[in-house]
Backbone as a chain_set.jsonl record, in Angstrom:
{"seq": "METGLQQLQKSSEMRYYCNTSTINAEEQRDPNFVLQEWEYQMRREMQEIIPGVFLGPYGVAGKSKREYLLSHGITHIVCVRQDIEANCIKPNFPDLFEYLILEIADSPTQNIIPFFDKARDFINNCIQNKGKVLVHGNAGISRSAALVVAYVMEYCNYSSTEALKLVQRKRFCIYPNEGFRRQLLEYEPILRAKGSLAISECKC", "coords": {"N": [[41.564, -16.171, 13.709], [38.755, -14.249, 14.735], [37.349, -11.454, 13.043], [36.435, -8.062, 13.978], [34.015, -7.463, 12.739], [32.928, -9.997, 12.208], [32.522, -10.866, 14.817], [30.567, -9.058, 15.618], [28.505, -9.864, 13.913], [27.99, -12.464, 14.871], [27.119, -11.828, 17.44], [24.764, -10.442, 16.837], [23.287, -12.478, 15.63], [22.949, -14.198, 17.781], [21.297, -12.624, 19.416], [19.109, -12.708, 17.776], [18.205, -15.392, 17.97], [17.474, -15.475, 20.671], [15.47, -13.598, 20.6], [13.411, -14.651, 18.94], [12.108, -16.688, 20.39], [11.057, -15.204, 22.481], [9.325, -13.391, 21.179], [7.495, -15.177, 19.991], [6.243, -16.316, 22.238], [5.005, -14.111, 23.418], [3.479, -12.927, 21.335], [1.743, -14.932, 20.463], [-0.273, -14.886, 22.242], [-1.791, -12.823, 21.471], [-4.699, -12.324, 19.833], [-5.063, -10.917, 17.507], [-2.752, -10.959, 16.154], [-0.863, -11.459, 13.277], [1.557, -13.181, 11.687], [3.778, -13.011, 9.04], [5.068, -15.715, 7.061], [8.202, -16.754, 8.096], [11.547, -17.379, 7.408], [14.806, -18.422, 8.431], [16.921, -17.69, 6.746], [15.971, -15.411, 5.577], [16.815, -13.238, 6.932], [18.997, -12.322, 5.668], [18.056, -10.874, 3.619], [16.259, -7.916, 2.491], [13.407, -6.242, 3.858], [10.26, -4.702, 3.136], [9.054, -2.371, 5.213], [7.144, -0.313, 5.755], [5.28, 1.367, 3.181], [7.69, 2.064, 0.783], [9.851, 2.114, 2.515], [12.547, 0.273, 3.398], [14.175, -2.311, 5.288], [17.196, -3.846, 6.155], [20.177, -5.995, 6.024], [23.708, -5.136, 5.699], [24.631, -6.694, 3.653], [22.787, -6.663, 1.523], [23.322, -4.36, 0.269], [25.753, -4.52, -0.846], [28.648, -4.689, -3.09], [27.924, -6.373, -5.158], [25.24, -6.094, -5.448], [23.908, -4.269, -7.027], [21.956, -4.492, -9.165], [19.969, -5.802, -7.779], [19.143, -3.9, -5.88], [18.231, -1.879, -7.608], [16.153, -3.235, -8.861], [14.268, -3.302, -6.905], [13.552, -0.731, -6.739], [15.021, 1.047, -5.19], [16.239, 4.188, -4.187], [17.462, 5.748, -2.321], [19.742, 5.428, 0.435], [20.266, 4.657, 3.798], [23.053, 4.404, 5.629], [24.276, 2.798, 8.311], [26.754, 2.773, 10.694], [29.656, 2.108, 12.749], [32.605, 4.015, 13.476], [34.853, 2.337, 13.374], [34.035, 0.439, 11.64], [34.114, 1.437, 9.137], [35.663, 0.678, 6.914], [34.533, -1.658, 6.19], [31.729, -1.436, 6.104], [30.193, 0.506, 3.951], [29.31, 3.104, 1.558], [28.571, 1.809, -1.573], [27.694, 2.561, -4.033], [27.852, 5.436, -4.722], [27.373, 7.139, -6.84], [25.007, 6.376, -7.818], [22.963, 6.054, -5.943], [21.432, 8.067, -3.384], [23.015, 8.789, -0.399], [22.871, 8.584, 3.19], [25.013, 8.726, 5.786], [25.365, 7.457, 8.954], [27.025, 7.61, 11.969], [26.988, 5.329, 14.267], [27.274, 3.42, 17.161], [26.708, 0.005, 18.001], [25.795, -0.179, 20.816], [24.614, -0.339, 24.175], [25.043, 2.024, 25.519], [25.175, 3.992, 23.656], [23.982, 7.066, 22.488], [21.219, 7.327, 20.71], [19.011, 8.801, 20.043], [19.448, 11.499, 19.003], [19.874, 10.933, 16.322], [17.5, 10.19, 15.215], [15.88, 12.241, 14.103], [17.464, 13.052, 11.952], [17.492, 10.772, 10.336], [14.751, 10.565, 9.86], [14.174, 12.944, 8.396], [15.676, 12.508, 6.089], [14.497, 10.177, 5.089], [11.867, 11.08, 4.715], [12.291, 13.021, 2.734], [13.038, 11.38, 0.657], [10.687, 9.816, 0.252], [8.833, 11.814, -0.365], [9.757, 12.558, -2.819], [9.027, 10.481, -4.331], [10.624, 8.227, -4.102], [12.402, 5.273, -2.935], [13.666, 3.912, 0.071], [16.436, 2.294, 1.579], [17.308, 1.168, 4.736], [20.111, 0.303, 6.469], [22.389, -1.455, 8.629], [24.845, -3.327, 9.974], [23.869, -6.051, 10.407], [21.213, -5.498, 10.201], [19.552, -5.566, 12.406], [19.721, -4.289, 14.964], [20.793, -1.39, 15.315], [19.983, -0.097, 12.83], [17.402, -1.048, 12.806], [16.319, 0.19, 15.076], [16.252, 2.851, 14.214], [14.35, 2.678, 12.169], [12.122, 1.822, 13.621], [11.724, 4.104, 15.206], [11.045, 5.892, 13.188], [8.648, 4.753, 12.278], [7.114, 5.097, 14.566], [6.587, 7.847, 14.497], [5.51, 8.202, 11.924], [3.289, 6.49, 11.875], [1.944, 7.223, 14.142], [2.41, 5.68, 16.466], [3.019, 3.942, 19.568], [6.165, 3.091, 21.131], [6.223, 0.355, 21.616], [4.163, -0.611, 19.952], [5.16, 0.16, 17.458], [7.527, -1.296, 17.354], [6.504, -3.896, 17.269], [5.183, -3.812, 14.791], [7.334, -3.51, 12.995], [8.716, -5.862, 13.538], [6.939, -7.735, 12.597], [7.316, -7.578, 9.906], [10.071, -7.833, 9.549], [11.318, -10.254, 11.108], [13.58, -10.823, 12.615], [14.592, -8.621, 13.968], [16.098, -6.875, 16.715], [16.586, -4.467, 18.633], [19.182, -3.229, 20.771], [19.267, -3.203, 24.409], [19.65, -0.597, 25.406], [18.851, 0.983, 23.214], [16.18, 0.264, 23.021], [15.205, 1.298, 25.396], [15.596, 4.019, 24.894], [13.871, 4.386, 22.749], [11.456, 4.182, 24.052], [11.679, 6.453, 25.633], [11.491, 8.284, 23.656], [8.854, 8.628, 23.041], [7.433, 10.654, 24.707], [8.832, 12.832, 23.696], [8.022, 12.974, 21.032], [5.311, 13.418, 21.48], [5.4, 15.924, 22.675], [6.177, 17.418, 20.533], [3.954, 17.264, 19.087], [3.739, 15.171, 17.367], [2.988, 12.638, 17.946], [0.231, 10.799, 18.456], [-1.298, 8.481, 19.923], [-3.814, 7.353, 19.613], [-4.633, 7.894, 17.056], [-4.009, 6.37, 14.396], [-2.113, 6.22, 11.425], [-1.362, 4.115, 9.895]], "CA": [[41.001, -15.207, 14.665], [37.599, -13.553, 14.186], [37.41, -10.002, 12.918], [35.404, -7.364, 14.749], [32.754, -7.569, 12.019], [32.41, -11.344, 12.434], [32.032, -10.921, 16.19], [29.309, -8.334, 15.63], [27.512, -10.69, 13.253], [27.617, -13.533, 15.788], [26.34, -11.221, 18.512], [23.452, -10.136, 16.302], [22.563, -13.717, 15.414], [22.561, -14.699, 19.09], [20.127, -11.863, 19.831], [17.992, -13.176, 16.962], [17.679, -16.619, 18.534], [16.788, -15.123, 21.917], [14.306, -12.789, 20.272], [12.329, -15.402, 18.333], [11.338, -17.375, 21.413], [10.321, -14.189, 23.239], [8.234, -12.882, 20.364], [6.485, -16.208, 19.843], [5.504, -16.476, 23.477], [4.172, -12.937, 23.657], [2.55, -12.631, 20.257], [0.736, -15.96, 20.316], [-1.379, -14.546, 23.129], [-2.516, -11.723, 20.835], [-5.553, -12.927, 18.802], [-5.028, -10.115, 16.284], [-1.41, -11.008, 15.584], [-0.663, -12.292, 12.094], [2.97, -13.123, 11.319], [4.086, -13.597, 7.748], [5.986, -16.83, 7.168], [9.579, -16.267, 8.204], [12.602, -18.367, 7.4], [16.003, -17.82, 9.004], [17.762, -17.076, 5.714], [15.395, -14.127, 5.183], [17.544, -12.161, 7.619], [20.009, -11.832, 4.727], [17.347, -10.078, 2.635], [15.632, -6.721, 3.055], [11.952, -6.29, 3.852], [9.594, -3.404, 3.092], [8.371, -2.249, 6.505], [5.994, 0.479, 5.349], [5.512, 1.667, 1.765], [8.86, 2.853, 0.417], [10.908, 2.06, 3.535], [13.062, -1.09, 3.529], [15.154, -2.551, 6.348], [17.935, -5.069, 5.874], [21.586, -6.013, 6.408], [24.642, -4.535, 4.749], [24.806, -7.594, 2.53], [21.918, -6.345, 0.384], [23.834, -3.119, -0.326], [27.132, -4.779, -1.232], [29.074, -4.351, -4.444], [27.281, -7.246, -6.141], [23.791, -5.967, -5.309], [23.412, -3.119, -7.789], [20.709, -4.813, -9.861], [18.986, -6.151, -6.74], [18.62, -2.643, -5.345], [17.467, -1.215, -8.667], [14.928, -3.989, -9.129], [13.318, -2.967, -5.84], [13.25, 0.698, -6.83], [15.747, 1.824, -4.175], [16.866, 5.429, -4.653], [18.183, 6.336, -1.193], [20.244, 4.436, 1.385], [20.795, 5.089, 5.094], [24.134, 3.488, 5.992], [24.537, 2.96, 9.74], [27.981, 2.076, 11.029], [30.571, 2.706, 13.71], [33.799, 4.454, 12.751], [35.771, 1.218, 13.158], [33.478, -0.41, 10.583], [34.065, 2.233, 7.908], [36.28, -0.028, 5.797], [33.7, -2.823, 5.868], [30.369, -0.992, 5.831], [30.42, 1.778, 3.258], [28.522, 3.3, 0.335], [29.18, 1.155, -2.724], [27.192, 3.138, -5.279], [27.573, 6.852, -4.434], [26.922, 7.843, -8.049], [23.72, 5.819, -8.232], [21.982, 6.263, -4.879], [21.727, 9.13, -2.422], [23.355, 8.153, 0.874], [23.035, 9.249, 4.475], [25.868, 7.896, 6.632], [25.202, 7.774, 10.373], [28.027, 6.931, 12.781], [26.307, 4.865, 15.473], [27.782, 2.15, 17.693], [25.667, -0.877, 18.533], [26.112, -0.275, 22.24], [23.534, 0.179, 25.016], [25.37, 3.37, 26.009], [25.133, 4.923, 22.53], [22.816, 7.945, 22.43], [20.732, 7.214, 19.335], [17.897, 9.726, 19.822], [19.771, 12.61, 18.084], [19.907, 10.482, 14.934], [16.147, 9.911, 14.744], [15.411, 13.316, 13.231], [18.255, 13.031, 10.723], [16.982, 9.676, 9.518], [13.385, 10.91, 9.444], [14.203, 13.965, 7.341], [16.208, 11.878, 4.882], [13.459, 9.266, 4.587], [10.749, 11.893, 4.228], [12.687, 13.613, 1.463], [12.991, 10.294, -0.32], [9.29, 9.457, -0.021], [8.184, 12.954, -1.023], [10.225, 12.582, -4.205], [8.562, 9.213, -4.915], [11.695, 7.245, -4.089], [12.343, 4.209, -1.926], [14.879, 3.99, 0.872], [16.909, 1.152, 2.354], [18.033, 1.484, 5.971], [20.891, -0.876, 6.845], [23.591, -1.34, 9.434], [25.605, -4.531, 9.657], [22.967, -7.196, 10.285], [19.818, -5.076, 10.06], [18.858, -6.109, 13.572], [19.702, -3.419, 16.141], [20.878, 0.052, 15.065], [19.105, 0.311, 11.735], [16.037, -1.364, 13.216], [15.877, 1.233, 16.008], [15.931, 4.036, 13.414], [13.085, 2.432, 11.468], [11.071, 1.823, 14.645], [11.467, 5.511, 15.543], [10.324, 6.499, 12.055], [7.285, 4.211, 12.299], [6.416, 5.742, 15.676], [6.101, 9.151, 14.068], [4.717, 8.059, 10.706], [2.042, 5.783, 12.159], [1.407, 7.622, 15.446], [2.472, 4.475, 17.287], [3.916, 3.883, 20.715], [7.37, 2.332, 20.802], [5.865, -1.065, 21.604], [3.387, -0.878, 18.741], [6.043, 0.302, 16.304], [8.44, -2.432, 17.371], [5.759, -5.072, 16.8], [4.939, -3.688, 13.355], [8.572, -3.783, 12.273], [9.026, -7.282, 13.713], [6.056, -8.53, 11.746], [7.861, -7.559, 8.557], [11.438, -8.362, 9.645], [11.14, -10.928, 12.39], [14.83, -10.993, 13.35], [15.115, -7.399, 14.59], [16.191, -6.85, 18.17], [17.411, -3.344, 19.113], [19.757, -3.52, 22.083], [18.502, -2.718, 25.566], [19.738, 0.864, 25.471], [18.039, 1.556, 22.145], [14.755, 0.062, 23.363], [14.893, 2.278, 26.443], [15.521, 5.342, 24.278], [12.641, 4.436, 21.957], [10.403, 4.489, 25.019], [11.868, 7.856, 26.002], [11.179, 9.096, 22.477], [7.404, 8.851, 22.997], [7.06, 12.002, 25.164], [9.442, 13.822, 22.809], [7.115, 13.109, 19.891], [4.068, 14.038, 21.953], [5.67, 17.342, 22.896], [6.243, 18.047, 19.212], [2.663, 17.088, 18.422], [3.915, 14.181, 16.311], [2.565, 11.319, 18.386], [-1.099, 10.704, 19.038], [-1.421, 7.029, 19.83], [-5.161, 6.938, 19.227], [-4.908, 8.224, 15.664], [-3.001, 5.669, 13.615], [-2.173, 6.439, 9.993], [-0.922, 2.916, 9.168]], "C": [[39.86, -14.442, 14.0], [37.842, -12.054, 14.098], [36.32, -9.384, 13.776], [34.047, -7.485, 14.091], [32.124, -8.928, 12.229], [31.849, -11.482, 13.844], [30.696, -10.202, 16.311], [28.192, -9.16, 15.007], [27.044, -11.811, 14.166], [26.758, -13.004, 16.926], [24.919, -10.945, 18.057], [22.636, -11.395, 16.105], [22.131, -14.322, 16.738], [21.331, -13.958, 19.598], [18.896, -12.306, 19.056], [17.372, -14.413, 17.584], [16.933, -16.347, 19.829], [15.465, -14.439, 21.616], [13.148, -13.62, 19.768], [11.472, -16.102, 19.379], [10.51, -16.393, 22.219], [9.119, -13.688, 22.461], [7.138, -13.905, 20.233], [5.609, -16.316, 21.078], [4.547, -15.322, 23.708], [3.088, -12.794, 22.597], [1.465, -13.679, 20.103], [-0.447, -15.719, 21.236], [-2.231, -13.421, 22.561], [-3.358, -12.289, 19.699], [-5.528, -12.167, 17.487], [-3.68, -10.191, 15.577], [-1.364, -11.964, 14.406], [0.782, -12.12, 11.645], [3.165, -13.759, 9.961], [5.098, -14.717, 7.942], [7.418, -16.325, 7.131], [10.533, -17.446, 8.224], [13.904, -17.678, 7.77], [16.853, -17.117, 7.952], [17.224, -15.728, 5.251], [16.074, -12.964, 5.877], [18.6, -11.566, 6.706], [19.389, -10.981, 3.622], [16.859, -8.789, 3.283], [14.124, -6.874, 2.939], [11.387, -4.87, 3.809], [8.71, -3.285, 4.328], [7.064, -1.468, 6.355], [6.271, 0.905, 3.915], [6.731, 2.571, 1.537], [10.013, 2.796, 1.388], [11.304, 0.601, 3.776], [14.102, -1.155, 4.646], [15.867, -3.86, 6.041], [19.379, -4.967, 6.319], [22.463, -5.341, 5.356], [24.801, -5.39, 3.492], [23.961, -7.26, 1.312], [22.361, -5.059, -0.314], [25.276, -3.273, -0.78], [27.4, -4.532, -2.701], [28.386, -5.184, -5.522], [25.771, -7.052, -6.213], [23.184, -4.794, -6.079], [22.052, -3.411, -8.429], [19.597, -5.167, -8.883], [18.328, -4.888, -6.192], [17.756, -1.923, -6.378], [16.146, -1.921, -8.931], [13.849, -3.732, -8.087], [12.999, -1.476, -5.812], [13.956, 1.57, -5.816], [16.413, 3.04, -4.817], [17.749, 6.064, -3.581], [18.613, 5.216, -0.246], [20.748, 5.131, 2.647], [21.792, 4.022, 5.536], [24.534, 3.762, 7.441], [25.764, 2.132, 10.101], [28.698, 2.795, 12.161], [31.848, 3.069, 12.965], [34.759, 3.308, 12.46], [35.274, 0.269, 12.066], [33.546, 0.251, 9.212], [34.679, 1.529, 6.7], [35.453, -1.218, 5.333], [32.293, -2.433, 5.452], [30.451, 0.403, 5.231], [29.502, 1.898, 2.048], [29.247, 2.679, -0.858], [28.762, 1.759, -4.058], [26.859, 4.623, -5.1], [27.088, 7.644, -5.645], [25.529, 7.415, -8.484], [22.612, 6.097, -7.226], [22.405, 7.44, -4.005], [21.909, 8.49, -1.052], [23.266, 9.13, 2.047], [23.847, 8.293, 5.338], [25.74, 8.37, 8.072], [26.19, 6.936, 11.179], [27.414, 6.576, 14.135], [26.901, 3.529, 15.901], [26.612, 1.312, 18.199], [25.99, -1.187, 19.986], [24.954, 0.282, 23.057], [23.785, 1.584, 25.532], [25.359, 4.414, 24.893], [23.849, 5.75, 22.579], [22.326, 7.987, 20.984], [19.625, 8.215, 19.023], [18.254, 10.882, 18.885], [19.773, 12.214, 16.61], [18.509, 10.236, 14.358], [15.663, 10.971, 13.763], [16.172, 13.335, 11.91], [17.752, 11.95, 9.779], [15.591, 9.998, 8.996], [13.381, 11.893, 8.287], [14.686, 13.373, 6.016], [15.158, 10.963, 4.249], [12.287, 10.046, 4.017], [11.068, 12.524, 2.88], [12.624, 12.583, 0.342], [11.55, 9.993, -0.726], [8.578, 10.584, -0.777], [8.593, 13.081, -2.487], [9.955, 11.257, -4.917], [9.684, 8.19, -5.058], [11.422, 6.158, -3.066], [13.694, 4.157, -1.223], [15.163, 2.667, 1.558], [17.659, 1.674, 3.568], [18.791, 0.224, 6.378], [22.012, -0.491, 7.792], [24.498, -2.477, 9.026], [24.654, -5.691, 9.395], [21.513, -6.793, 10.057], [18.958, -5.524, 11.22], [18.712, -5.1, 14.711], [19.681, -1.928, 15.797], [19.899, 0.521, 14.0], [17.649, 0.037, 12.081], [15.487, -0.287, 14.148], [15.496, 2.507, 15.256], [14.595, 3.869, 12.702], [11.919, 2.405, 12.454], [10.71, 3.265, 15.017], [10.693, 6.203, 14.426], [8.874, 6.036, 12.033], [6.476, 4.84, 13.424], [5.796, 7.055, 15.229], [5.162, 9.037, 12.874], [3.333, 7.473, 10.987], [1.35, 6.247, 13.432], [1.331, 6.428, 16.398], [3.327, 4.705, 18.529], [5.144, 3.079, 20.306], [7.079, 0.839, 20.731], [5.112, -1.435, 20.342], [4.267, -0.816, 17.502], [7.01, -0.873, 16.213], [7.751, -3.685, 16.848], [5.51, -5.006, 15.3], [6.19, -4.041, 12.566], [8.937, -5.258, 12.373], [8.134, -8.17, 12.85], [6.551, -8.586, 10.309], [9.284, -8.134, 8.514], [11.588, -8.96, 11.034], [12.403, -10.935, 13.245], [15.316, -9.734, 14.05], [15.134, -7.527, 16.107], [17.107, -5.709, 18.599], [17.95, -3.642, 20.511], [18.982, -2.811, 23.195], [18.503, -1.194, 25.665], [18.877, 1.534, 24.416], [16.551, 1.406, 22.463], [14.329, 1.057, 24.441], [14.729, 3.673, 25.843], [14.3, 5.481, 23.364], [11.446, 4.737, 22.854], [10.473, 5.958, 25.427], [11.488, 8.794, 24.859], [9.689, 9.418, 22.389], [7.016, 10.25, 23.494], [7.68, 13.107, 24.314], [8.538, 14.062, 21.606], [5.801, 13.768, 20.306], [4.254, 15.546, 22.137], [5.734, 18.111, 21.583], [4.913, 17.957, 18.472], [2.711, 16.046, 17.33], [3.397, 12.81, 16.69], [1.215, 11.412, 19.071], [-1.527, 9.264, 18.884], [-2.791, 6.583, 19.314], [-5.479, 7.183, 17.763], [-3.827, 7.633, 14.767], [-3.194, 5.914, 12.126], [-1.818, 5.175, 9.206], [-2.079, 1.968, 8.897]], "O": [[39.973, -14.033, 12.844], [38.467, -11.464, 14.979], [35.408, -10.067, 14.242], [33.032, -7.598, 14.778], [30.91, -9.021, 12.411], [30.825, -12.133, 14.049], [29.797, -10.664, 17.014], [27.066, -9.164, 15.504], [25.847, -12.091, 14.242], [25.789, -13.645, 17.331], [23.97, -11.185, 18.804], [21.435, -11.406, 16.374], [21.051, -14.907, 16.818], [20.419, -14.575, 20.149], [17.782, -12.291, 19.581], [16.151, -14.492, 17.718], [15.872, -16.924, 20.064], [14.464, -14.672, 22.294], [12.002, -13.341, 20.119], [10.245, -16.112, 19.272], [9.382, -16.704, 22.604], [8.022, -13.572, 23.008], [5.962, -13.562, 20.348], [4.385, -16.399, 20.98], [3.412, -15.524, 24.14], [1.921, -12.567, 22.918], [0.365, -13.356, 19.654], [-1.517, -16.293, 21.029], [-3.284, -13.101, 23.113], [-2.798, -12.703, 18.683], [-5.926, -12.707, 16.455], [-3.482, -9.569, 14.534], [-1.768, -13.122, 14.51], [1.184, -11.022, 11.263], [2.772, -14.905, 9.742], [5.897, -14.679, 8.877], [7.797, -15.563, 6.242], [10.338, -18.4, 8.977], [14.098, -16.5, 7.47], [17.439, -16.069, 8.225], [17.944, -14.973, 4.598], [15.923, -11.818, 5.453], [19.055, -10.444, 6.926], [20.104, -10.43, 2.785], [17.027, -8.593, 4.486], [13.624, -7.548, 2.039], [11.969, -3.947, 4.379], [7.73, -4.017, 4.469], [6.007, -1.927, 6.786], [7.415, 0.808, 3.47], [6.788, 3.695, 2.036], [11.066, 3.374, 1.119], [10.516, -0.196, 4.284], [14.811, -0.185, 4.912], [15.231, -4.86, 5.708], [19.774, -3.971, 6.925], [22.004, -5.02, 4.26], [25.072, -4.874, 2.408], [24.368, -7.539, 0.184], [21.832, -4.71, -1.37], [25.951, -2.284, -1.066], [26.492, -4.204, -3.464], [28.277, -4.75, -6.668], [25.09, -7.761, -6.953], [22.058, -4.383, -5.798], [21.104, -2.648, -8.244], [18.427, -4.871, -9.127], [17.106, -4.82, -6.06], [16.68, -1.419, -6.055], [15.134, -1.272, -9.195], [12.662, -3.92, -8.35], [12.252, -1.017, -4.948], [13.551, 2.711, -5.593], [17.065, 2.931, -5.856], [18.668, 6.822, -3.89], [17.942, 4.19, -0.136], [21.547, 6.065, 2.582], [21.417, 2.876, 5.785], [25.065, 4.826, 7.757], [25.805, 0.929, 9.843], [28.386, 3.941, 12.487], [32.139, 2.483, 11.923], [35.412, 3.299, 11.417], [36.015, -0.607, 11.619], [33.081, -0.322, 8.227], [34.25, 1.766, 5.57], [35.642, -1.726, 4.228], [31.725, -3.037, 4.541], [30.746, 1.37, 5.934], [28.975, 0.895, 1.567], [30.408, 2.996, -1.116], [29.388, 1.508, -5.088], [25.714, 5.028, -5.303], [26.465, 8.695, -5.496], [24.939, 8.001, -9.392], [21.467, 6.345, -7.603], [23.589, 7.762, -3.905], [21.051, 7.733, -0.598], [23.544, 10.322, 1.917], [23.414, 7.169, 5.593], [25.978, 9.539, 8.374], [26.197, 5.709, 11.086], [27.332, 7.416, 15.032], [27.016, 2.61, 15.09], [25.649, 1.841, 18.753], [26.399, -2.294, 20.335], [24.364, 1.289, 22.665], [22.848, 2.27, 25.941], [25.52, 5.603, 25.165], [22.756, 5.197, 22.697], [22.954, 8.616, 20.133], [19.329, 8.456, 17.853], [17.436, 11.229, 18.033], [19.681, 13.081, 15.74], [18.356, 10.091, 13.146], [15.103, 10.646, 12.717], [15.587, 13.605, 10.862], [17.603, 12.177, 8.579], [15.282, 9.738, 7.833], [12.664, 11.699, 7.305], [14.161, 13.703, 4.953], [14.957, 10.974, 3.035], [11.772, 9.708, 2.951], [10.22, 12.56, 1.988], [12.208, 12.885, -0.777], [11.237, 9.925, -1.914], [7.817, 10.332, -1.711], [7.858, 13.646, -3.296], [10.554, 10.947, -5.946], [9.703, 7.394, -5.997], [10.372, 6.121, -2.425], [14.738, 4.338, -1.85], [14.255, 2.001, 2.055], [18.542, 2.523, 3.443], [18.176, -0.817, 6.608], [22.518, 0.631, 7.768], [24.88, -2.583, 7.86], [24.632, -6.249, 8.298], [20.673, -7.64, 9.755], [17.777, -5.826, 11.049], [17.668, -5.065, 15.361], [18.654, -1.273, 15.97], [19.091, 1.419, 14.233], [16.762, 0.798, 11.696], [14.327, 0.107, 14.029], [14.525, 3.171, 15.617], [13.8, 4.806, 12.636], [10.841, 2.915, 12.149], [9.533, 3.605, 15.129], [9.795, 7.003, 14.687], [7.969, 6.837, 11.797], [5.281, 5.092, 13.262], [4.64, 7.348, 15.534], [4.132, 9.709, 12.826], [2.335, 7.905, 10.409], [0.287, 5.732, 13.778], [0.312, 6.203, 17.049], [4.229, 5.543, 18.541], [5.153, 2.454, 19.246], [7.627, 0.138, 19.88], [5.394, -2.464, 19.728], [4.135, -1.643, 16.6], [7.279, -1.383, 15.125], [8.335, -4.446, 16.078], [5.612, -6.019, 14.608], [6.123, -4.781, 11.584], [9.416, -5.845, 11.402], [8.554, -9.246, 12.425], [6.245, -9.527, 9.577], [9.654, -8.83, 7.569], [11.935, -8.276, 11.997], [12.317, -11.04, 14.468], [16.372, -9.77, 14.681], [14.293, -8.201, 16.7], [18.278, -5.941, 18.9], [17.257, -4.237, 21.336], [18.155, -1.936, 22.94], [17.48, -0.581, 25.971], [18.238, 2.549, 24.693], [15.76, 2.313, 22.204], [13.221, 1.592, 24.398], [13.833, 4.421, 26.234], [13.756, 6.577, 23.22], [10.533, 5.463, 22.459], [9.445, 6.625, 25.551], [11.198, 9.969, 25.086], [9.305, 10.384, 21.73], [6.331, 10.975, 22.773], [7.121, 14.2, 24.217], [8.313, 15.204, 21.205], [5.247, 14.58, 19.565], [3.374, 16.337, 21.798], [5.393, 19.293, 21.521], [4.759, 18.5, 17.377], [1.842, 16.016, 16.458], [3.365, 11.907, 15.853], [1.078, 12.026, 20.129], [-2.054, 8.869, 17.845], [-2.903, 5.55, 18.654], [-6.509, 6.717, 17.277], [-2.855, 8.305, 14.421], [-4.313, 5.827, 11.621], [-1.955, 5.156, 7.982], [-1.883, 0.912, 8.295]]}, "num_chains": 1, "name": "protein.A"}
């Protein structure tokens, strides 16, 4: 019998397959689109989305990955999980890296917007102290990807669509669930109201 974690992994991989065909069809019509070579096994690795900010699966933060993380200069880790995943997805090196644990379900009904500011502040603190941060959930496809997309929106002054495309160009397998994508769109006017989003002035 499959565990809940295995079912989540299969669900994420299915979204990956659906996502690749959609992205190819849309992006090939964009003459300015340049996609780095992507192989399916790369989903098990982490990618640097913008300087100092990495996105990947829990596997890259596992107990055997201490040297891997250090070799990439990681100093901070955002660990995204649901409470039922706490025994499977957890901080493995609390004495070595600074962790932020966010309890988020990969569900279209999950309200993820309140977590955007928490992740942003943690990432900003890391970058300001010349560190590097890894953001991971289970597969590095939906929850953690949505947090990184939201950060890119503010950091780069991007719309949700532009930020999603930027992150996908670095980690092709991402696919935030429908609810998260809707909330990323809703996040645009929130950033504008705070003076944090000016689509015409990109910093990236």
